[in-house]
KEKE-3310 file (N, C-alpha, C; in steps of 0.2 Angstrom, whole numbers, plus 5000, padded with zeros to 4 digits):
npx = (4627:4628:4640:4643:4656:4661:4671:4669:4666:4664:4652:4645:4648:4653:4669:4674:4670:4665:4658:4656:4652:4648:4659:4666:4660:4662:4676:4677:4680:4673:4660:4664:4678:4691:4703:4702:4699:4692:4687:4678:4667:4660:4645:4635:4622:4618:4624:4641:4654:4670:4683:4696:4705:4703:4707:4721:4722:4712:4718:4729:4722:4716:4727:4729:4717:4720:4729:4721:4714:4710:4707:4709:4699:4695:4707:4709:4698:4701:4712:4707:4699:4709:4715:4706:4705:4717:4717:4707:4714:4724:4719:4709:4692:4686:4678:4677:4665:4654:4640:4628:4616)
npy = (5390:5383:5386:5384:5381:5383:5379:5384:5383:5396:5392:5386:5373:5362:5361:5358:5356:5361:5358:5368:5364:5372:5379:5390:5402:5407:5410:5420:5437:5452:5462:5475:5476:5482:5477:5466:5464:5456:5444:5449:5451:5439:5432:5425:5423:5424:5424:5424:5429:5426:5431:5427:5438:5443:5433:5432:5441:5436:5424:5429:5435:5424:5417:5425:5421:5408:5408:5412:5400:5387:5373:5357:5353:5366:5371:5361:5364:5377:5375:5367:5376:5385:5377:5377:5390:5393:5386:5394:5406:5402:5398:5402:5409:5403:5402:5406:5402:5406:5400:5405:5401)
npz = (5325:5309:5296:5279:5269:5252:5238:5222:5204:5191:5186:5196:5200:5212:5219:5231:5248:5265:5280:5294:5307:5317:5322:5316:5317:5330:5329:5320:5316:5324:5315:5314:5316:5309:5306:5299:5283:5274:5281:5291:5285:5282:5283:5295:5293:5280:5263:5257:5246:5240:5228:5216:5217:5229:5237:5242:5252:5260:5264:5272:5283:5287:5293:5304:5311:5313:5323:5334:5336:5346:5349:5343:5333:5328:5323:5313:5305:5300:5293:5283:5276:5272:5262:5252:5250:5245:5233:5226:5225:5216:5204:5190:5188:5200:5215:5232:5243:5256:5265:5275:5289)
capx = (4624:4633:4642:4645:4661:4662:4674:4664:4667:4659:4645:4642:4651:4657:4675:4676:4664:4667:4653:4660:4650:4647:4665:4669:4657:4666:4682:4676:4680:4667:4659:4667:4685:4694:4709:4700:4696:4688:4684:4673:4661:4657:4638:4632:4614:4618:4630:4647:4658:4677:4685:4703:4708:4702:4710:4727:4721:4709:4723:4733:4718:4715:4732:4727:4712:4723:4732:4716:4711:4713:4706:4711:4694:4696:4713:4708:4693:4704:4717:4704:4697:4715:4716:4701:4706:4723:4715:4704:4719:4729:4716:4704:4685:4684:4675:4676:4658:4651:4633:4626:4610)
capy = (5391:5381:5390:5380:5384:5379:5381:5383:5386:5401:5389:5383:5366:5362:5357:5356:5358:5360:5360:5370:5361:5377:5381:5396:5409:5409:5412:5426:5444:5456:5465:5482:5475:5484:5474:5461:5467:5451:5439:5452:5452:5433:5433:5419:5422:5425:5421:5428:5426:5429:5429:5426:5444:5444:5427:5433:5445:5432:5420:5433:5436:5417:5416:5428:5417:5402:5410:5412:5394:5383:5366:5353:5354:5373:5371:5357:5367:5383:5372:5364:5382:5387:5373:5379:5397:5393:5384:5399:5411:5400:5396:5407:5407:5400:5407:5404:5404:5404:5400:5405:5398)
capz = (5318:5304:5290:5274:5265:5246:5232:5216:5198:5189:5184:5202:5201:5219:5219:5238:5253:5272:5285:5299:5313:5322:5325:5312:5319:5336:5327:5315:5319:5324:5309:5315:5316:5302:5305:5294:5277:5271:5285:5295:5281:5282:5286:5297:5291:5273:5259:5256:5241:5238:5222:5216:5218:5237:5241:5245:5258:5264:5267:5277:5288:5290:5297:5311:5315:5316:5330:5339:5337:5352:5349:5337:5327:5326:5319:5307:5301:5297:5288:5277:5273:5269:5256:5247:5248:5240:5226:5224:5223:5211:5198:5188:5188:5206:5220:5239:5245:5263:5265:5282:5290)
cpx = (4629:4634:4645:4650:4662:4667:4671:4667:4662:4652:4642:4644:4655:4663:4677:4671:4666:4661:4657:4658:4650:4653:4667:4666:4660:4673:4682:4677:4674:4666:4663:4675:4688:4701:4708:4696:4691:4684:4678:4667:4657:4650:4636:4625:4613:4623:4635:4651:4664:4679:4693:4707:4708:4706:4716:4726:4717:4713:4727:4729:4716:4721:4731:4722:4715:4727:4727:4713:4714:4712:4708:4705:4694:4701:4712:4703:4697:4709:4713:4701:4703:4716:4712:4703:4713:4721:4711:4709:4723:4726:4711:4697:4683:4682:4674:4669:4657:4644:4631:4619:4604)
cpy = (5389:5386:5385:5384:5380:5382:5379:5386:5392:5398:5385:5376:5367:5358:5355:5359:5356:5363:5362:5368:5366:5380:5388:5402:5411:5411:5419:5432:5447:5460:5472:5482:5476:5481:5468:5464:5463:5447:5443:5452:5445:5433:5426:5418:5423:5422:5426:5425:5430:5427:5428:5432:5445:5438:5428:5436:5440:5427:5423:5433:5429:5415:5419:5424:5411:5403:5410:5405:5390:5376:5363:5354:5361:5373:5367:5361:5373:5380:5369:5370:5385:5384:5376:5386:5398:5391:5390:5405:5409:5398:5402:5404:5402:5405:5403:5406:5402:5405:5399:5402:5403)
cpz = (5313:5298:5285:5270:5258:5242:5226:5210:5196:5187:5190:5203:5207:5218:5226:5243:5260:5276:5291:5306:5319:5325:5322:5315:5326:5335:5323:5319:5319:5317:5309:5316:5310:5301:5299:5289:5273:5276:5290:5291:5280:5286:5288:5295:5284:5269:5258:5251:5240:5232:5222:5218:5226:5241:5244:5252:5263:5268:5273:5283:5291:5294:5304:5315:5317:5322:5336:5340:5342:5352:5342:5331:5324:5321:5312:5302:5297:5292:5282:5273:5269:5262:5251:5245:5244:5233:5223:5221:5217:5205:5196:5188:5194:5211:5227:5242:5252:5263:5273:5282:5289)
residu = (MET:PRO:ILE:ILE:CYS:LYS:LEU:GLU:THR:GLU:ARG:GLY:GLU:VAL:LEU:GLY:GLU:ILE:ASN:ASP:GLU:ASP:LEU:LEU:GLN:GLY:LEU:LEU:PRO:GLU:PRO:ASN:ASP:GLU:THR:PHE:HIS:CYS:LEU:ARG:PHE:ILE:ASP:PRO:TYR:GLY:ASN:THR:VAL:PHE:ASN:ARG:ALA:GLN:ALA:GLU:ARG:PHE:LEU:VAL:GLU:LEU:ASP:LEU:LEU:GLU:ARG:LYS:ALA:ARG:THR:THR:PRO:GLU:LYS:GLU:LEU:LEU:ALA:ARG:ILE:GLU:THR:LEU:ALA:ARG:ARG:CYS:ARG:ASP:ASP:VAL:HIS:LEU:TYR:LEU:LYS:PHE:TYR:GLY:ASP)
# end
Protein backbone atom coordinates (compact mmCIF):
# COMPACT_ATOMS: atom_id res chain seq x y z
CA MET A 1 0.00 0.00 0.00
CA PRO A 2 1.69 3.24 -1.10
CA ILE A 3 2.31 6.12 1.26
CA ILE A 4 2.97 9.56 -0.21
CA CYS A 5 5.29 11.90 1.71
CA LYS A 6 5.02 15.63 1.03
CA LEU A 7 6.65 18.74 2.39
CA GLU A 8 3.99 21.44 2.39
CA THR A 9 3.63 25.06 3.40
CA GLU A 10 0.90 26.13 5.79
CA ARG A 11 -1.16 27.02 2.71
CA GLY A 12 -0.81 23.52 1.26
CA GLU A 13 1.75 24.39 -1.42
CA VAL A 14 3.80 21.26 -2.13
CA LEU A 15 7.57 21.88 -1.95
CA GLY A 16 8.58 18.25 -2.33
CA GLU A 17 6.87 14.91 -2.86
CA ILE A 18 7.92 11.28 -2.58
CA ASN A 19 5.94 8.20 -3.58
CA ASP A 20 7.23 5.36 -1.43
CA GLU A 21 6.38 2.64 -3.98
CA ASP A 22 5.21 0.35 -1.18
CA LEU A 23 8.57 0.35 0.63
CA LEU A 24 7.94 2.49 3.69
CA GLN A 25 5.25 0.42 5.38
CA GLY A 26 7.62 -2.55 5.68
CA LEU A 27 10.17 -0.37 7.47
CA LEU A 28 7.84 1.43 9.87
CA PRO A 29 7.71 0.36 13.51
CA GLU A 30 4.66 -1.28 15.01
CA PRO A 31 2.15 1.20 16.51
CA ASN A 32 2.88 -0.10 20.01
CA ASP A 33 6.68 0.31 19.73
CA GLU A 34 7.27 3.12 22.23
CA THR A 35 10.88 3.47 21.08
CA PHE A 36 9.43 5.52 18.25
CA HIS A 37 7.57 8.60 19.47
CA CYS A 38 6.75 9.88 15.97
CA LEU A 39 7.21 7.22 13.31
CA ARG A 40 4.95 4.67 14.97
CA PHE A 41 2.04 7.02 14.33
CA ILE A 42 2.40 7.14 10.53
CA ASP A 43 -0.94 5.73 9.42
CA PRO A 44 -0.77 3.70 6.19
CA TYR A 45 -4.56 4.09 5.85
CA GLY A 46 -4.88 7.77 6.76
CA ASN A 47 -2.95 11.02 6.95
CA THR A 48 -0.20 11.94 9.40
CA VAL A 49 1.35 15.40 9.87
CA PHE A 50 4.61 16.42 11.56
CA ASN A 51 5.57 20.01 12.31
CA ARG A 52 8.87 21.79 12.87
CA ALA A 53 8.91 21.04 16.60
CA GLN A 54 8.56 17.30 15.92
CA ALA A 55 11.05 17.16 13.05
CA GLU A 56 14.19 16.77 15.18
CA ARG A 57 12.80 13.70 16.95
CA PHE A 58 11.50 12.42 13.61
CA LEU A 59 15.05 12.61 12.21
CA VAL A 60 16.48 10.67 15.17
CA GLU A 61 13.94 7.93 14.59
CA LEU A 62 14.50 7.97 10.84
CA ASP A 63 18.16 7.23 11.53
CA LEU A 64 17.04 4.08 13.39
CA LEU A 65 15.00 3.04 10.36
CA GLU A 66 17.97 3.62 8.07
CA ARG A 67 19.83 0.92 10.01
CA LYS A 68 16.94 -1.46 9.27
CA ALA A 69 16.93 -0.73 5.52
CA ARG A 70 18.57 -3.48 3.49
CA THR A 71 17.98 -2.67 -0.16
CA THR A 72 19.20 0.27 -2.20
CA PRO A 73 15.64 1.45 -2.96
CA GLU A 74 14.80 1.41 0.79
CA LYS A 75 17.94 3.39 1.63
CA GLU A 76 17.26 5.90 -1.16
CA LEU A 77 13.66 6.36 -0.02
CA LEU A 78 14.71 7.09 3.56
CA ALA A 79 17.42 9.50 2.36
CA ARG A 80 14.83 11.42 0.33
CA ILE A 81 12.45 11.56 3.31
CA GLU A 82 15.34 12.77 5.47
CA THR A 83 15.95 15.66 3.06
CA LEU A 84 12.32 16.78 3.37
CA ALA A 85 12.36 16.33 7.16
CA ARG A 86 15.48 18.51 7.46
CA ARG A 87 13.79 21.27 5.47
CA CYS A 88 10.75 20.97 7.73
CA ARG A 89 12.99 21.27 10.81
CA ASP A 90 14.98 24.21 9.48
CA ASP A 91 12.17 26.44 8.21
CA VAL A 92 9.00 27.82 9.75
CA HIS A 93 5.46 27.10 8.56
CA LEU A 94 6.42 23.82 6.84
CA TYR A 95 4.83 20.46 7.48
CA LEU A 96 5.93 16.93 6.64
CA LYS A 97 2.79 15.06 5.66
CA PHE A 98 2.25 11.36 5.01
CA TYR A 99 -0.80 10.38 2.99
CA GLY A 100 -1.86 6.75 3.34
CA ASP A 101 -4.10 4.85 0.98
